[in-house]
Short mmCIF file of the C-alpha atoms (twelve columns), coordinates in Angstrom:
data_MODEL
# 
_entry.id   MODEL 
# 
loop_
_atom_site.group_PDB 
_atom_site.id 
_atom_site.type_symbol 
_atom_site.label_atom_id 
_atom_site.label_alt_id 
_atom_site.label_comp_id 
_atom_site.label_asym_id 
_atom_site.label_seq_id 
_atom_site.Cartn_x 
_atom_site.Cartn_y 
_atom_site.Cartn_z 
_atom_site.pdbx_PDB_model_num 
ATOM 1   C CA . MET A 1   -4.355 30.620  10.979  1 
ATOM 2   C CA . LYS A 2   -6.856 28.046  9.758   1 
ATOM 3   C CA . LEU A 3   -5.531 28.496  6.216   1 
ATOM 4   C CA . ILE A 4   -1.976 27.814  7.390   1 
ATOM 5   C CA . CYS A 5   -3.091 24.579  9.084   1 
ATOM 6   C CA . VAL A 6   -4.923 23.459  5.974   1 
ATOM 7   C CA . LEU A 7   -1.899 24.253  3.804   1 
ATOM 8   C CA . MET A 8   0.358  22.380  6.217   1 
ATOM 9   C CA . LEU A 9   -1.879 19.310  6.101   1 
ATOM 10  C CA . VAL A 10  -2.012 19.428  2.314   1 
ATOM 11  C CA . ALA A 11  1.778  19.678  2.203   1 
ATOM 12  C CA . LEU A 12  2.149  16.716  4.575   1 
ATOM 13  C CA . TRP A 13  -0.334 14.668  2.544   1 
ATOM 14  C CA . ARG A 14  1.535  15.468  -0.671  1 
ATOM 15  C CA . CYS A 15  4.827  14.445  0.923   1 
ATOM 16  C CA . PHE A 16  3.649  11.294  2.652   1 
ATOM 17  C CA . GLY A 17  0.231  10.270  1.364   1 
ATOM 18  C CA . ALA A 18  0.277  11.056  -2.333  1 
ATOM 19  C CA . PRO A 19  3.401  9.019   -3.206  1 
ATOM 20  C CA . ALA A 20  1.807  5.965   -1.622  1 
ATOM 21  C CA . LEU A 21  -1.243 6.438   -3.846  1 
ATOM 22  C CA . ALA A 22  0.679  7.288   -7.008  1 
ATOM 23  C CA . GLN A 23  0.505  4.770   -9.818  1 
ATOM 24  C CA . ASN A 24  4.007  4.025   -11.038 1 
ATOM 25  C CA . THR A 25  4.382  2.210   -14.281 1 
ATOM 26  C CA . PRO A 26  6.357  -1.051  -14.061 1 
ATOM 27  C CA . GLU A 27  9.020  0.466   -16.343 1 
ATOM 28  C CA . SER A 28  9.694  3.337   -13.935 1 
ATOM 29  C CA . ASP A 29  9.385  1.306   -10.742 1 
ATOM 30  C CA . PRO A 30  12.012 -1.446  -10.429 1 
ATOM 31  C CA . ILE A 31  10.114 -3.140  -7.585  1 
ATOM 32  C CA . ALA A 32  6.779  -3.192  -9.411  1 
ATOM 33  C CA . ALA A 33  8.532  -4.704  -12.430 1 
ATOM 34  C CA . THR A 34  9.486  -7.738  -10.336 1 
ATOM 35  C CA . LEU A 35  6.151  -8.366  -8.627  1 
ATOM 36  C CA . ILE A 36  2.606  -9.087  -9.771  1 
ATOM 37  C CA . PRO A 37  -0.341 -7.052  -8.466  1 
ATOM 38  C CA . PRO A 38  -2.941 -9.212  -6.696  1 
ATOM 39  C CA . ASP A 39  -5.772 -7.827  -8.844  1 
ATOM 40  C CA . VAL A 40  -4.032 -9.044  -12.023 1 
ATOM 41  C CA . VAL A 41  -3.793 -12.585 -10.655 1 
ATOM 42  C CA . MET A 42  -7.402 -12.486 -9.472  1 
ATOM 43  C CA . ALA A 43  -8.688 -11.165 -12.805 1 
ATOM 44  C CA . HIS A 44  -6.808 -13.769 -14.860 1 
ATOM 45  C CA . GLN A 45  -7.066 -16.922 -12.750 1 
ATOM 46  C CA . GLU A 46  -8.139 -19.132 -15.643 1 
ATOM 47  C CA . ALA A 47  -5.699 -17.646 -18.164 1 
ATOM 48  C CA . LEU A 48  -2.861 -18.151 -15.676 1 
ATOM 49  C CA . GLY A 49  -3.965 -21.729 -15.075 1 
ATOM 50  C CA . LEU A 50  -4.108 -21.432 -11.309 1 
ATOM 51  C CA . THR A 51  -4.518 -24.732 -9.521  1 
ATOM 52  C CA . ASP A 52  -7.010 -25.080 -6.677  1 
ATOM 53  C CA . ALA A 53  -4.099 -25.189 -4.232  1 
ATOM 54  C CA . GLN A 54  -2.645 -21.949 -5.632  1 
ATOM 55  C CA . ARG A 55  -6.055 -20.268 -5.595  1 
ATOM 56  C CA . LYS A 56  -6.670 -21.277 -1.960  1 
ATOM 57  C CA . ALA A 57  -3.195 -20.172 -0.842  1 
ATOM 58  C CA . ILE A 58  -3.493 -16.793 -2.592  1 
ATOM 59  C CA . GLN A 59  -7.006 -16.244 -1.200  1 
ATOM 60  C CA . SER A 60  -5.782 -17.054 2.307   1 
ATOM 61  C CA . ASP A 61  -2.809 -14.693 1.975   1 
ATOM 62  C CA . ALA A 62  -5.041 -11.925 0.566   1 
ATOM 63  C CA . GLN A 63  -7.601 -12.324 3.355   1 
ATOM 64  C CA . SER A 64  -4.887 -12.099 6.019   1 
ATOM 65  C CA . ALA A 65  -3.421 -9.023  4.362   1 
ATOM 66  C CA . GLN A 66  -6.849 -7.387  4.020   1 
ATOM 67  C CA . LEU A 67  -7.525 -7.860  7.723   1 
ATOM 68  C CA . ARG A 68  -4.164 -6.274  8.528   1 
ATOM 69  C CA . PHE A 69  -4.764 -3.426  6.031   1 
ATOM 70  C CA . THR A 70  -8.111 -2.605  7.622   1 
ATOM 71  C CA . THR A 71  -6.707 -2.596  11.143  1 
ATOM 72  C CA . VAL A 72  -3.710 -0.442  10.238  1 
ATOM 73  C CA . GLN A 73  -5.795 1.970   8.124   1 
ATOM 74  C CA . TRP A 74  -8.024 2.651   11.132  1 
ATOM 75  C CA . GLN A 75  -4.954 3.231   13.289  1 
ATOM 76  C CA . LEU A 76  -3.434 5.455   10.593  1 
ATOM 77  C CA . SER A 77  -6.573 7.583   10.397  1 
ATOM 78  C CA . ALA A 78  -6.510 8.105   14.162  1 
ATOM 79  C CA . ALA A 79  -2.782 8.913   14.145  1 
ATOM 80  C CA . THR A 80  -3.271 11.381  11.295  1 
ATOM 81  C CA . GLU A 81  -6.079 13.044  13.251  1 
ATOM 82  C CA . ARG A 82  -3.774 13.365  16.260  1 
ATOM 83  C CA . LEU A 83  -1.055 14.911  14.096  1 
ATOM 84  C CA . ALA A 84  -3.547 17.386  12.645  1 
ATOM 85  C CA . ALA A 85  -4.696 18.315  16.145  1 
ATOM 86  C CA . VAL A 86  -1.127 18.998  17.271  1 
ATOM 87  C CA . LEU A 87  -0.450 21.077  14.161  1 
ATOM 88  C CA . SER A 88  -3.650 23.096  14.597  1 
ATOM 89  C CA . ALA A 89  -2.428 24.747  17.799  1 
ATOM 90  C CA . ALA A 90  -1.562 28.450  17.649  1 
ATOM 91  C CA . HIS A 91  1.927  27.504  18.785  1 
ATOM 92  C CA . VAL A 92  2.985  24.048  17.627  1 
ATOM 93  C CA . ASP A 93  4.928  21.947  20.106  1 
ATOM 94  C CA . GLN A 94  7.634  20.673  17.757  1 
ATOM 95  C CA . GLY A 95  8.448  17.608  19.864  1 
ATOM 96  C CA . ARG A 96  4.807  16.503  20.025  1 
ATOM 97  C CA . ALA A 97  4.336  17.203  16.313  1 
ATOM 98  C CA . LEU A 98  7.366  15.139  15.335  1 
ATOM 99  C CA . ALA A 99  6.337  12.324  17.683  1 
ATOM 100 C CA . ALA A 100 2.873  12.340  16.097  1 
ATOM 101 C CA . LEU A 101 4.487  12.312  12.647  1 
ATOM 102 C CA . ASP A 102 6.653  9.353   13.669  1 
ATOM 103 C CA . ALA A 103 3.509  7.460   14.700  1 
ATOM 104 C CA . VAL A 104 1.996  8.125   11.249  1 
ATOM 105 C CA . LEU A 105 5.178  7.019   9.489   1 
ATOM 106 C CA . VAL A 106 5.379  3.778   11.489  1 
ATOM 107 C CA . LEU A 107 1.847  2.893   10.391  1 
ATOM 108 C CA . GLU A 108 2.531  3.841   6.769   1 
ATOM 109 C CA . ARG A 109 5.595  1.580   6.898   1 
ATOM 110 C CA . GLU A 110 3.457  -1.240  8.236   1 
ATOM 111 C CA . LEU A 111 0.994  -0.820  5.348   1 
ATOM 112 C CA . LYS A 112 3.818  -0.992  2.820   1 
ATOM 113 C CA . HIS A 113 5.321  -3.984  4.613   1 
ATOM 114 C CA . THR A 114 1.991  -5.823  4.499   1 
ATOM 115 C CA . GLN A 115 1.524  -4.980  0.821   1 
ATOM 116 C CA . LEU A 116 5.001  -6.202  -0.124  1 
ATOM 117 C CA . THR A 117 4.554  -9.358  1.940   1 
ATOM 118 C CA . LEU A 118 1.345  -10.185 0.057   1 
ATOM 119 C CA . MET A 119 2.942  -9.558  -3.322  1 
ATOM 120 C CA . ILE A 120 5.909  -11.798 -2.431  1 
ATOM 121 C CA . GLN A 121 3.561  -14.542 -1.262  1 
ATOM 122 C CA . ILE A 122 1.597  -14.323 -4.520  1 
ATOM 123 C CA . LYS A 123 4.749  -14.393 -6.631  1 
ATOM 124 C CA . ASN A 124 6.037  -17.415 -4.728  1 
ATOM 125 C CA . GLU A 125 2.788  -19.282 -5.398  1 
ATOM 126 C CA . LEU A 126 3.116  -18.834 -9.178  1 
ATOM 127 C CA . SER A 127 5.357  -20.830 -11.478 1 
ATOM 128 C CA . ALA A 128 7.874  -18.971 -13.643 1 
ATOM 129 C CA . ASP A 129 5.564  -19.385 -16.655 1 
ATOM 130 C CA . GLN A 130 2.569  -18.040 -14.713 1 
ATOM 131 C CA . GLN A 131 4.640  -15.089 -13.499 1 
ATOM 132 C CA . GLY A 132 5.584  -14.228 -17.085 1 
ATOM 133 C CA . ARG A 133 1.972  -14.377 -18.254 1 
ATOM 134 C CA . ALA A 134 0.823  -12.299 -15.270 1 
ATOM 135 C CA . ARG A 135 3.475  -9.658  -16.003 1 
ATOM 136 C CA . ALA A 136 2.253  -9.514  -19.604 1 
ATOM 137 C CA . PHE A 137 -1.312 -8.938  -18.388 1 
ATOM 138 C CA . ALA A 138 -0.112 -6.241  -15.977 1 
ATOM 139 C CA . ALA A 139 1.983  -4.518  -18.687 1 
ATOM 140 C CA . SER A 140 -0.958 -4.453  -21.080 1 
ATOM 141 C CA . GLY A 141 -3.088 -2.826  -18.432 1 
ATOM 142 C CA . SER A 142 -5.467 -5.771  -18.591 1 
ATOM 143 C CA . LYS A 143 -6.907 -5.977  -15.089 1 
# 
């Protein structure tokens, strides 16, 4: 029975957790091709010619996002634990299991929403020229 629970959790992680962690290349991910990862901008501040105002705005946006990420990640860990507990029963209450899964999915959505918001804010802070240079750094794998 324990093996079945472990296999079920691994299957759920592969379905819901692994895609979120997967590294898509910009060529295969149409969204990634339009946005600039925060770490690229941070690593190439001078080469991108960031102004003090841009640097401050991006830092502020990143700090707000990081606070939200931390809060939601804690909530997600607790929700995942609750889902695992429901699934570990000898007889799984399908309604409770699906409700617990919905709670996990809502939090995963919130993480993605926060991540996309940050990337939009960063893009909007950069000029068209800076965006092009940042994309070139990202494409070359120069982080």
